[in-house]
C-alpha positions as CSV (number, residue, x, y, z in Angstrom):
1,M,0.0,0.0,0.0
2,D,1.5,3.4,-0.9
3,A,1.4,6.3,1.5
4,R,-1.2,8.2,-0.6
5,E,-3.7,5.4,0.0
6,H,-3.3,5.6,3.8
7,D,-3.6,9.4,3.7
8,Q,-7.0,9.1,1.9
9,A,-8.5,6.6,4.3
10,P,-11.3,8.0,6.4
11,T,-10.2,8.5,10.0
12,G,-12.2,8.4,13.2
13,V,-15.5,7.1,11.7
14,V,-17.9,6.1,14.6
15,I,-20.7,3.6,14.2
16,E,-22.7,3.4,17.4
17,D,-26.1,2.7,18.9
18,N,-27.6,0.9,15.9
19,L,-29.6,-2.2,15.1
20,V,-27.7,-3.8,12.2
21,G,-29.4,-6.6,10.4
22,L,-32.6,-6.5,12.4
23,S,-35.9,-5.0,11.4
24,P,-36.7,-1.6,13.0
25,D,-38.9,-3.3,15.5
26,G,-35.9,-5.6,16.5
27,S,-37.4,-8.7,14.9
28,I,-35.4,-11.3,12.9
29,P,-35.6,-10.6,9.1
30,V,-36.8,-13.3,6.7
31,A,-34.1,-15.1,4.7
32,E,-34.6,-13.1,1.5
33,E,-34.1,-9.8,3.4
34,M,-30.8,-10.7,5.2
35,S,-27.7,-8.7,4.2
36,A,-24.4,-10.3,3.6
37,F,-22.4,-8.4,6.3
38,G,-23.3,-6.1,9.1
39,V,-20.4,-3.6,9.5
40,S,-17.6,-3.5,6.9
41,V,-14.3,-1.7,7.7
42,F,-12.5,-2.0,4.4
43,N,-10.3,1.1,4.5
44,A,-10.3,3.3,7.6
45,T,-8.0,4.3,10.5
46,D,-9.1,4.7,14.1
47,A,-12.7,3.6,13.4
48,V,-15.0,2.8,16.3
49,V,-17.8,0.3,16.3
50,Q,-19.6,0.5,19.7
51,R,-22.9,-0.3,21.4
52,N,-24.5,-1.9,18.3
53,R,-26.7,-4.9,18.1
54,I,-25.4,-6.8,15.0
55,A,-27.4,-9.9,14.2
56,Y,-28.7,-12.4,11.6
57,H,-26.4,-11.7,8.6
58,E,-25.6,-14.3,6.0
59,S,-21.9,-13.8,6.7
60,S,-19.9,-12.0,9.4
61,G,-21.4,-9.3,11.7
62,I,-18.2,-7.2,11.5
63,I,-15.5,-7.7,8.8
64,T,-12.3,-5.9,8.1
65,T,-9.9,-6.0,5.2
66,N,-7.2,-3.9,3.5
67,L,-6.8,-1.2,6.2
68,A,-8.4,-1.1,9.7
69,T,-5.6,0.2,11.9
70,G,-6.5,1.4,15.3
71,L,-10.0,-0.1,15.1
72,M,-12.0,-0.3,18.3
73,V,-14.9,-2.7,18.7
74,T,-16.6,-2.4,22.0
75,E,-19.9,-3.0,23.9
76,N,-21.6,-4.6,20.9
77,T,-23.9,-7.6,20.8
78,L,-23.2,-10.0,17.9
79,I,-25.8,-12.7,17.7
80,G,-26.7,-15.3,15.0
81,N,-24.3,-14.2,12.2
82,G,-22.7,-16.3,9.5
83,L,-25.9,-18.2,8.6
84,R,-24.9,-19.0,5.0
85,G,-21.4,-17.6,4.2
86,L,-18.4,-16.6,6.3
87,P,-19.4,-17.9,9.7
88,A,-17.3,-15.8,12.1
89,A,-19.1,-13.1,14.1
90,L,-16.0,-10.8,13.9
91,Y,-13.6,-11.4,11.0
92,L,-10.3,-9.5,11.1
93,A,-8.2,-9.4,7.9
94,G,-5.9,-6.9,6.4
95,N,-3.8,-4.4,8.4
96,I,-5.4,-4.5,11.8
97,D,-2.4,-3.1,13.8
98,G,-3.5,-1.5,17.0
99,A,-7.1,-3.0,16.9
100,Q,-8.9,-3.5,20.2
101,V,-11.9,-5.8,20.7
102,F,-13.3,-5.6,24.2
103,S,-16.5,-5.8,26.3
104,N,-18.6,-7.4,23.6
105,L,-21.2,-10.2,23.8
106,V,-20.6,-12.7,21.0
107,C,-23.2,-15.4,21.1
108,A,-24.8,-18.1,18.9
109,N,-22.9,-17.3,15.7
110,D,-22.3,-20.1,13.2
111,G,-18.5,-20.1,13.4
112,S,-15.8,-18.5,15.6
113,G,-16.7,-15.5,17.8
114,V,-13.5,-13.8,16.6
115,A,-11.4,-15.0,13.7
116,M,-8.4,-13.6,11.9
117,F,-7.2,-14.3,8.4
118,K,-3.7,-13.3,7.3
119,P,-3.7,-10.1,9.4
120,E,-0.9,-7.6,9.3
121,G,0.0,-6.1,12.7
122,S,-1.4,-7.2,16.0
123,A,-4.6,-6.8,18.0
124,Q,-5.8,-6.9,21.6
125,I,-8.9,-9.1,22.4
126,Y,-10.0,-8.8,26.0
127,S,-12.9,-8.9,28.4
128,N,-15.4,-10.3,25.9
129,D,-18.2,-12.8,26.6
130,I,-17.9,-15.4,23.8
131,R,-20.3,-18.3,24.1
132,F,-22.4,-20.8,22.2
133,N,-20.7,-20.1,18.8
134,G,-19.7,-22.7,16.2
135,R,-23.3,-23.7,15.5
136,R,-22.8,-24.5,11.8
137,V,-19.0,-24.7,11.6
138,R,-17.0,-26.4,14.4
139,S,-14.4,-23.8,15.2
140,P,-12.5,-22.1,18.0
141,G,-14.2,-19.3,20.1
142,I,-11.2,-17.1,19.1
143,A,-9.1,-18.1,16.0
144,L,-5.8,-16.3,16.0
145,M,-3.5,-16.0,13.0
146,G,-0.3,-13.9,13.0
147,S,2.0,-12.6,15.7
148,G,2.0,-10.3,18.7
149,H,-1.7,-10.6,19.6
150,E,-2.9,-10.3,23.2
151,V,-5.9,-12.4,24.2
152,T,-6.8,-11.8,27.9
153,D,-9.6,-12.1,30.4
154,N,-12.2,-13.4,27.9
155,Y,-15.0,-15.7,28.9
156,V,-15.2,-18.4,26.2
157,A,-17.7,-21.2,26.8
158,Y,-19.9,-23.8,25.1
159,Q,-17.8,-23.9,21.9
160,P,-17.8,-27.2,19.9
161,G,-14.2,-26.5,19.1
162,P,-11.3,-25.2,21.3
163,G,-11.7,-21.9,23.2
164,V,-8.7,-20.4,21.5
165,G,-6.9,-21.7,18.4
166,V,-3.7,-20.4,16.9
167,V,-3.0,-21.0,13.2
168,A,0.5,-20.7,11.8
169,Y,0.3,-18.7,8.5
170,P,3.0,-18.3,7.5
171,K,4.0,-18.4,11.1
172,S,2.5,-17.2,14.3
173,G,4.5,-16.3,17.4
174,Q,4.7,-14.2,20.5
175,N,0.9,-14.3,21.0
176,M,-0.2,-14.0,24.6
177,V,-3.2,-16.0,25.6
178,R,-4.3,-15.7,29.2
């Protein structure tokens, strides 16, 4: 990525206090009205996703790619995402350096609660309540890939796969899981 691309990325976008994927009355949408993803952070720095209810998407509730440095995901409820496509509730890919995921309820999604795919940089994942995920795809509650991540003080329970899984692509190291 050249420097010009980084300079043009939106900075400080805040998405908060929304119902994403639900009908205005809070009910579950019928299958033909479901959207693919809830919140997409494809090219932004220091974006904040907080206090949203993100539910019932065909794929992930929150997805990143390309550039999502400094992302903060906090106090969200992610329920029932990944019904047909990418099953992880929160899917982190691309440059996620400095990302923080904390104080979220991640429940009853079809794959991992939090999953990474070929990330650049490192993230902190802490103080989340991650339970009853992996309904369609047997997977870890938190699927780490890459190096330098900190995973601390999360409650991970009732997963059909491991609580935390570390994948080595091309190698993973110096991750702290506590």
